[in-house]
C-alpha positions as CSV (number, residue, x, y, z in Angstrom):
1,M,-19.1,50.8,-63.5
2,T,-17.9,54.2,-62.6
3,M,-16.1,56.6,-65.0
4,K,-13.0,56.3,-62.7
5,T,-13.0,52.5,-63.1
6,L,-13.3,52.8,-66.9
7,F,-10.3,55.2,-67.0
8,E,-8.2,52.9,-64.9
9,E,-8.7,50.1,-67.5
10,V,-8.0,52.2,-70.6
11,S,-4.4,52.1,-71.9
12,V,-3.2,55.7,-71.2
13,N,0.3,56.8,-71.8
14,Q,0.2,59.6,-69.3
15,R,-2.0,61.5,-66.8
16,M,-1.4,65.2,-66.1
17,N,-3.1,68.1,-64.5
18,V,-4.7,71.0,-66.4
19,A,-1.8,73.4,-65.8
20,E,0.8,70.9,-67.1
21,A,-1.4,70.1,-70.1
22,K,-1.7,73.9,-70.9
23,K,2.0,74.3,-70.7
24,K,2.7,71.3,-72.9
25,F,-0.3,71.4,-75.2
26,S,1.6,71.6,-78.5
27,E,3.8,68.7,-77.4
28,I,1.0,66.4,-76.2
29,L,-1.1,67.2,-79.3
30,A,1.8,66.1,-81.5
31,R,2.4,63.0,-79.5
32,T,-1.3,62.2,-79.7
33,A,-1.5,62.8,-83.5
34,Y,1.7,61.2,-84.6
35,N,2.4,58.5,-81.9
36,G,-1.1,57.5,-81.0
37,E,-0.5,58.4,-77.3
38,R,-3.5,59.0,-75.0
39,F,-3.6,61.5,-72.1
40,I,-6.0,61.9,-69.3
41,I,-6.3,65.5,-68.1
42,N,-7.0,65.8,-64.3
43,R,-8.4,68.7,-62.4
44,R,-7.8,68.6,-58.6
45,G,-6.9,64.9,-59.0
46,K,-10.1,63.9,-60.8
47,P,-10.2,62.8,-64.5
48,M,-11.9,65.6,-66.5
49,A,-11.0,64.9,-70.2
50,V,-9.1,62.5,-72.4
51,L,-6.9,63.6,-75.4
52,I,-7.0,60.9,-78.1
53,G,-6.0,60.8,-81.7
54,L,-8.4,60.9,-84.7
55,D,-8.0,57.1,-85.3
56,D,-9.0,56.3,-81.7
57,F,-11.9,58.8,-82.0
58,A,-13.1,57.2,-85.2
59,L,-13.1,53.8,-83.6
60,L,-15.0,55.1,-80.6
61,E,-17.6,56.7,-82.8
62,Q,-17.9,53.5,-84.8
63,G,-18.4,51.5,-81.7
64,I,-21.1,53.9,-80.4
65,R,-23.0,53.8,-83.7
66,S,-22.6,50.1,-84.2
67,S,-25.6,48.0,-83.6
68,E,-23.4,45.0,-82.8
69,K,-23.3,43.7,-79.2
70,P,-20.1,44.7,-77.4
71,Q,-17.5,41.9,-77.2
72,G,-14.7,41.2,-74.8
73,L,-14.0,43.6,-72.0
74,L,-16.7,46.0,-73.2
75,A,-19.3,43.2,-72.9
76,A,-18.2,42.3,-69.4
77,A,-18.2,45.9,-68.3
78,G,-21.7,46.4,-69.7
79,A,-22.9,43.3,-68.0
80,L,-21.7,44.5,-64.6
81,A,-23.0,48.0,-65.1
82,G,-26.3,47.1,-63.5
83,F,-24.7,45.7,-60.4
84,E,-24.0,48.7,-58.2
85,N,-23.2,46.5,-55.2
86,F,-21.2,43.8,-57.1
87,E,-18.3,43.9,-54.6
88,E,-20.7,43.4,-51.7
89,I,-22.3,40.4,-53.4
90,M,-19.0,38.8,-54.1
91,N,-17.8,39.4,-50.5
92,D,-21.0,37.6,-49.3
93,V,-20.3,34.7,-51.7
94,Y,-16.7,34.3,-50.4
95,R,-17.8,34.6,-46.8
96,S,-20.4,31.9,-47.2
97,R,-17.9,29.6,-48.9
98,R,-15.4,30.1,-46.1
99,E,-18.1,29.3,-43.5
100,S,-19.5,26.3,-45.4
101,T,-18.5,22.9,-44.1
102,G,-20.1,20.9,-46.9
103,R,-17.1,20.9,-49.3
104,A,-13.5,22.0,-49.3
105,V,-12.9,25.3,-51.1
106,R,-9.6,27.0,-51.7
107,L,-9.7,30.8,-51.7
108,D,-6.0,31.6,-52.4
């Protein structure tokens, strides 16, 4: 899983470039602290940083330090992390199923 994929799955209220974040820093800081909003800050279109509130940060720190196995989406993401060519593997599976005449398979 790439960092970009991870950011696409995170619930983020808004994405903005560095210049806009600088201009509105006081506003987005208040929105983060009081409303729990999250912001991804981009530089030249690439995610560079995330602004999150202290509650979210505490949960993140707790999750990192926790010895429990990840659950839900985090567990699935962790399981797929070792498969760099996962999409290629799945395309091969779908292609072989389409070409197979042994049984009927719907791919819609």
